[in-house]
C-alpha positions in Angstrom: 80.1 120.2 152.7 81.3 117.0 150.9 82.7 114.0 153.1 85.2 111.7 152.0 87.3 108.9 153.8 89.6 108.7 151.0 93.1 110.3 151.5 94.3 113.8 150.4 97.8 114.0 148.5 99.1 115.8 151.3 98.3 113.0 153.6 100.0 110.4 151.2 103.2 112.9 150.7 103.5 112.7 154.4 103.4 109.0 154.7 106.3 108.8 151.7 108.1 111.1 153.8 108.8 108.4 156.4 110.7 106.5 153.9 114.3 106.8 152.8 113.5 108.0 149.2 116.2 106.0 147.4 115.0 102.9 149.3 111.5 103.4 148.7 112.1 103.8 145.0 114.3 100.7 144.7 111.6 99.0 146.3 109.1 100.3 143.9 111.0 99.4 141.0 111.4 95.9 142.4 107.6 95.5 142.7 107.1 97.0 139.6 109.4 94.6 137.4 107.7 91.9 139.1 104.3 93.2 138.1 105.4 93.7 134.3 106.5 90.2 134.4 103.4 88.9 135.3 101.6 91.0 132.7 103.8 89.7 130.0 103.0 86.2 131.2 99.3 86.9 130.7 98.4 87.6 134.1 95.5 90.3 135.0 96.6 93.7 136.6 95.9 93.4 140.5 95.1 96.8 141.7 96.7 98.2 143.7 99.8 97.2 142.1 99.4 98.7 138.7 102.0 100.6 136.8 99.9 103.8 137.0 100.3 103.5 141.0 103.9 102.5 141.0 104.4 105.6 138.7 102.3 107.9 141.0 103.7 106.7 144.3 107.3 107.1 142.5 106.8 110.5 141.4 105.7 111.5 145.0 108.6 110.0 146.5 110.9 111.9 144.4 108.8 115.4 144.5 108.3 115.2 148.2 111.6 114.1 149.4 113.0 116.4 152.1 116.0 118.7 151.2 119.2 117.7 152.1 120.4 118.5 155.4 121.0 122.0 156.1 118.7 123.5 153.4 115.9 123.7 155.7 115.7 125.7 159.1 113.3 123.0 160.4 114.8 119.9 161.9 114.0 116.8 160.6 111.4 114.8 162.8 113.0 111.5 164.5 113.0 108.7 161.9 111.3 110.6 159.2 112.7 109.8 155.8 115.1 107.0 157.3 112.5 104.0 157.3 113.2 101.1 154.8 109.7 100.0 153.2 109.0 96.5 152.3 106.2 95.3 149.9 103.3 95.8 152.3 104.2 99.4 153.0 104.7 100.1 149.0 101.2 98.2 148.3 99.4 100.2 151.0 100.7 103.6 149.2 99.7 102.4 146.1 96.3 101.8 147.4 96.0 105.4 149.0 97.6 107.1 145.9 94.9 105.4 143.5 92.3 107.0 146.1 93.7 110.3 146.5 91.4 113.3 146.1 91.7 116.9 146.3 89.5 119.9 146.6 90.5 121.4 143.4 89.8 117.9 141.7 86.4 118.0 143.5 85.5 121.5 142.6 86.3 120.9 139.1 84.1 117.7 139.1 81.2 119.8 140.1 81.5 121.8 136.8 82.2 119.1 134.5 82.6 115.4 134.2 85.2 115.7 131.5 87.4 117.5 134.3 86.8 114.7 136.5 87.4 111.9 134.1 90.3 113.4 132.0 93.1 113.0 134.7 92.2 109.2 135.6 91.7 108.6 131.7 95.2 109.9 130.5 97.0 108.3 133.9 95.3 104.8 133.6 94.0 103.8 130.0 97.8 103.7 128.4 98.2 100.5 130.3 95.8 98.9 128.3 97.6 98.9 125.1 100.8 96.4 124.3 104.0 98.4 123.5 104.5 96.4 120.2 102.5 98.5 118.0 103.6 101.9 119.6 107.6 100.9 118.8 106.9 99.2 115.5 104.8 102.5 114.5 108.0 104.4 115.3 109.9 102.6 112.9 106.9 103.3 110.1 106.8 106.7 110.4 110.6 107.9 111.3 112.3 105.3 109.0 110.1 103.9 106.4 108.4 107.3 106.2 111.5 109.2 105.1 111.7 107.7 101.9 108.2 109.3 100.8 108.8 112.3 103.1 112.4 113.3 103.0 111.4 116.3 105.0 111.9 113.9 107.9 115.2 113.9 109.2 117.4 110.9 107.9 119.3 108.6 109.5 122.7 111.1 109.9 120.4 113.6 111.3 118.8 111.4 113.8 122.3 110.3 115.0 123.5 113.8 115.2 120.3 114.4 117.8 120.6 110.8 119.4 124.1 110.2 119.5 123.5 107.1 118.2 121.6 105.5 115.1 117.7 105.7 115.5 117.9 101.8 115.4 120.4 102.2 118.3 118.3 104.2 120.3 115.5 102.0 120.2 117.5 98.9 120.6 119.2 100.5 123.8 115.6 101.5 125.3 114.7 98.1 124.9 117.4 96.7 125.9 117.4 98.8 129.3 113.8 97.6 129.7 114.7 94.3 129.8 117.4 94.7 132.0 115.1 96.1 134.5 112.9 93.3 134.2 115.4 90.7 135.0 117.4 92.6 137.6 114.4 93.4 140.0 114.3 97.1 138.3 117.8 98.2 139.1 120.9 97.3 137.5 124.8 98.5 138.0 126.7 100.0 135.3 129.1 97.5 135.8 126.8 94.5 134.8 125.8 96.5 131.6 129.4 96.6 130.5 130.1 93.1 131.6 131.8 90.9 129.0 128.5 88.5 129.1 126.2 91.3 128.4 128.2 93.7 126.2 127.0 91.6 123.0 123.7 93.4 123.4 125.4 97.1 123.0 128.2 96.4 120.9 126.0 96.9 117.7 126.0 99.9 117.7 127.7 100.8 121.1 130.5 99.8 123.0 130.1 100.5 126.8 131.5 104.0 127.0 128.9 105.2 124.3 126.1 103.2 125.7 126.4 105.3 128.8 126.7 108.5 126.9 123.5 107.9 125.4 121.8 106.9 128.8 122.7 109.9 130.6 121.7 111.9 127.5 118.2 110.5 126.9 117.3 107.5 129.6 118.7 108.6 133.0 119.5 111.5 135.3 120.4 111.8 139.2 117.8 112.0 141.9 118.6 115.6 142.6 117.5 116.6 138.9 114.5 114.3 138.9 113.3 116.2 142.3 114.1 119.7 140.6 111.7 119.0 137.5 109.1 117.5 139.4 109.1 120.3 142.0 108.8 122.6 139.3 106.2 121.1 137.5 103.9 120.2 140.2 100.6 122.1 140.3 98.7 122.7 143.7 95.6 120.3 144.3 96.7 118.4 140.9 100.0 117.1 142.2 99.2 113.3 141.6 98.6 114.0 137.7 101.3 116.6 137.4 104.3 115.8 135.1 106.4 113.0 136.0 110.0 113.5 135.3 110.1 109.7 135.0 108.3 110.2 131.7 111.1 112.2 130.3 114.0 110.2 132.1 112.5 106.8 133.2 116.0 105.6 135.1 117.5 107.3 138.1 121.1 107.0 138.7 122.0 106.5 142.4 125.9 106.5 141.9 126.7 103.3 140.0 123.3 102.3 139.8 120.3 102.7 137.5 116.8 102.4 138.9 113.6 102.0 137.0 110.5 102.5 139.0 108.4 102.2 136.2 109.9 100.0 133.5 106.9 100.5 130.6 108.4 104.4 130.7 111.4 103.2 128.8 109.2 101.6 126.0 107.3 104.8 125.9 110.8 106.8 125.6 111.4 105.0 122.5 108.0 105.0 121.0 106.4 107.3 118.5 105.4 109.3 121.3 108.8 109.8 123.0 110.4 110.3 119.5 108.1 112.7 118.5 108.8 115.1 121.5 113.0 114.7 120.9 111.9 115.6 117.3 109.8 118.4 118.0 112.7 119.8 120.8 115.3 119.6 118.2 113.7 120.5 114.8 110.5 122.2 115.6 107.6 122.7 113.2 109.2 121.5 110.4 109.6 118.0 112.0 105.9 117.9 113.0 104.7 118.9 109.7 106.7 116.0 108.0 105.3 113.4 110.7 102.0 114.7 109.9 102.5 113.8 106.2 103.9 110.4 106.9 101.2 109.6 109.7 98.8 110.3 106.7 100.1 107.9 104.6 100.6 105.5 107.5 96.8 105.6 108.2 96.1 104.9 104.5 98.5 101.8 104.0 96.5 100.2 107.2 93.1 101.1 105.7 93.9 99.7 102.6 94.3 96.3 104.7 90.8 96.0 104.5 90.0 93.9 101.5 86.5 94.5 101.2 87.0 98.1 100.8 88.0 100.3 98.4 90.3 103.1 99.7 91.0 106.4 97.6 93.2 109.5 98.8 92.1 112.9 99.2 90.6 114.8 96.3 91.7 118.2 95.2 88.7 120.4 93.9 88.2 124.0 93.0 86.4 127.0 94.8 85.9 130.4 94.0 89.1 131.2 96.1 91.4 128.8 94.9 92.0 125.1 95.1 91.1 123.2 98.3 91.4 119.6 99.5 88.8 117.1 101.0 89.2 114.6 103.8 92.4 112.8 103.3 90.8 109.1 102.9 87.7 107.8 101.6 86.8 104.1 102.5 84.0 102.8 100.3 82.1 99.9 101.0 78.8 98.4 99.7 77.2 99.3 102.9 78.8 102.5 103.7 81.5 105.3 103.0 83.9 106.4 105.7 85.3 109.6 105.5 88.8 109.6 107.4 90.8 112.9 108.4 94.0 112.4 110.3 95.5 114.7 112.8 99.2 114.3 114.2 98.2 116.7 116.7 98.5 115.7 120.4 96.7 116.6 123.6 98.4 119.0 125.8 99.7 117.9 129.4 96.9 120.5 131.1 94.3 117.7 130.1 95.8 115.6 133.1 95.7 118.7 135.4 92.1 120.2 134.8 93.4 123.0 132.9 90.6 124.6 130.7 93.0 125.7 127.9 93.9 122.0 127.3 90.1 121.3 126.6 89.8 124.2 124.4 93.0 123.0 122.4 91.3 120.0 122.0 88.2 121.4 120.7 90.2 123.5 118.6 92.3 120.7 117.0 89.7 118.2 116.7 87.3 120.7 115.4 88.9 121.5 112.4 88.8 117.8 111.5 85.2 117.7 112.0 84.9 120.7 109.9 86.7 119.1 107.2 84.3 115.9 107.2 81.6 118.1 107.1 82.8 120.0 104.2 83.6 116.9 102.5 80.3 114.9 103.2 78.6 118.2 101.7 80.2 118.4 98.8 79.3 114.4 98.3 75.9 115.1 98.9 75.6 118.0 96.7 77.5 115.8 93.8 80.2 118.2 93.2 81.9 117.5 90.2 85.0 116.3 91.6 83.3 113.8 93.9 81.4 112.1 91.5 83.3 109.0 92.0 82.2 108.6 95.7 79.0 106.9 96.3 76.4 109.1 97.7 73.6 106.2 97.8 74.7 104.8 101.4 75.2 105.9 104.5 78.4 108.6 105.2 80.4 108.3 108.2 83.2 110.2 109.7 86.4 109.0 111.5 89.2 111.5 113.0 92.1 109.7 113.5 94.9 110.7 115.7 98.6 109.9 116.5 97.7 110.1 120.3 94.5 109.3 122.1 92.5 112.0 123.4 89.9 110.0 125.4 87.2 112.5 124.4 84.6 109.2 124.7 85.8 108.4 128.0 85.9 111.7 129.3 82.4 112.6 128.0 83.8 115.1 125.7 82.7 113.4 122.6 80.2 116.1 122.1 83.0 117.8 120.3 82.3 115.4 117.6 78.7 116.3 117.2 77.6 117.2 113.7 74.3 117.5 112.1 76.1 116.5 108.8 76.9 113.1 109.6 78.0 110.9 112.4 81.9 111.2 113.5 83.7 109.1 115.5 87.4 109.4 116.8 90.2 106.6 117.0 93.9 106.9 117.7 96.7 105.0 115.9 96.5 101.8 117.9 92.9 101.5 117.7 93.1 101.8 113.8 96.0 99.2 113.5 93.8 96.7 115.3 90.5 97.2 113.5 92.1 97.1 110.1 93.9 93.6 111.1 90.5 92.5 112.2 88.9 93.7 109.2 91.6 92.8 106.2 90.0 89.7 105.4 86.3 90.4 106.8 83.9 89.9 104.2 81.4 91.8 106.1 83.9 94.8 106.9 81.6 97.6 105.8 78.7 96.4 108.0 81.2 96.2 111.0 82.4 99.9 110.0 78.6 100.7 109.5 77.6 99.4 113.3 80.9 100.4 114.9 81.0 104.1 113.6 77.3 104.9 114.1 76.6 106.7 117.5 74.4 105.1 120.0 70.7 106.1 119.9 71.0 107.1 123.7 70.6 108.0 126.2 73.6 108.8 126.8 74.1 109.4 122.8 77.7 108.8 122.6 80.0 108.4 119.4 80.7 105.0 117.7 84.0 103.7 118.4 86.3 101.2 116.3 86.7 98.8 119.4 83.3 97.5 118.5 84.8 95.9 115.6 84.5 92.1 116.1 87.6 90.0 117.0 88.0 86.6 115.5 88.7 83.7 117.9 92.4 84.2 117.5 93.1 87.9 117.1 94.5 88.9 113.7 97.7 90.2 113.1 98.4 93.6 111.5 101.0 92.8 108.7 102.4 96.5 108.6 103.1 96.4 112.6 104.6 92.7 112.1 106.9 94.1 109.3 108.0 97.2 111.2 108.7 95.3 114.5 111.0 92.9 112.5 112.9 95.6 111.0 114.2 97.2 114.0 113.7 94.6 116.6 117.2 92.3 115.8 120.5 91.8 117.9 123.1 91.1 115.2 125.6 90.5 117.6 123.5 88.3 119.9 122.5 86.1 116.9 126.1 85.6 115.8 127.0 84.8 119.4 124.5 81.8 119.2 125.3 80.8 116.1 129.1 80.5 116.7 130.3 76.9 117.0 130.7 75.6 120.5 134.7 75.0 121.2 
């Protein structure tokens, strides 16, 4: 039998239950806003005060709050659920939630390193990426992408679903994020409606419209948060169960809006948050259209690499009819990279040790691997349709996904194993960064070859685009920059600034 000094989830939950849940969530919000300010200023994250720790403690405070008076037969212990926490108490809870273990997690780890690492990866690694790319990508896919993919919702369709234009929705989420950071993680509706604050929302929203959008997409009261969290909680995996704050990052406490995890407001307006809104509203027609737009977006980023020739997919004939190759070919003097794009995303069960979620990942990524292998075989066999693709240099395979799968980090990149060609995986953020660094690199082909070639081992692991070298001053991605500038504007505020003083 294993022995551990780390706390169980239930032990942490009992500590959390000592505090008044509203006061605890407000203190978490205050500390999380301070921590976010430090990160924006360039400070390194100092455990245990991390965004993911604040999120886990906040989820526990919501899910484990005592039922209201009279709803339980047991009497509340004296002082239970009434204490007021300070920074020291929240810091202690963050430390303990980071170290939580459970027999279920331990048993899963005994059978699979992937089951051990996946909850940690999905919990913690997202904090390593800046929000700018995720927000700009949303504009690229859903606004710019509509011109070439009319099956995507147009502006009127988005406004019907959101109650505001898509730009207005994103500005609202961004404005709320700023409001949380500037007001210690909590702000009253009265403040948001004040005359000196209203210019933030007046294009396109007046205060009444603003609060309608907030209540429809960003906030809900504590009771609703609690019901959702309890319903989604998986025994033994509570810490990594669905957090209601990811869907509605704000909690309404009467007239106040409290944001225990400010970063989640940005996630709500990112390509991820909008994908879920679109999928819920329009279903498969939306996700299929996003797949086409994302494939084009990947191609735009690949074409930034000046030392490479980038070609689109090739149609070829088979005995059973026409077929398509991998989505993109990146041709350099040193290697040819075959790129397959997948808009699919990992299931929530990846965070809670569900074998079905791993099987789903293997199936989705496995289809991309098969496509890369069949394309590589056609090139090597000199199929007439592929004579324009060089066969005298190494072939590399790259799967690009809209969301991260963390296969390498969870020791599951065996899914990428192939006897035909080496295959790696990257998500959109990694591709955007790598394309920015390689756009003017004369040795881009060599860098791609080195980055995407698997290690000789042991342990033998797939290559990664993170190996692409960074310049002394990191290069900027012009596609990301252009999309950012397209939406990150507040016309009313600019007019206010330019108004002559009386």
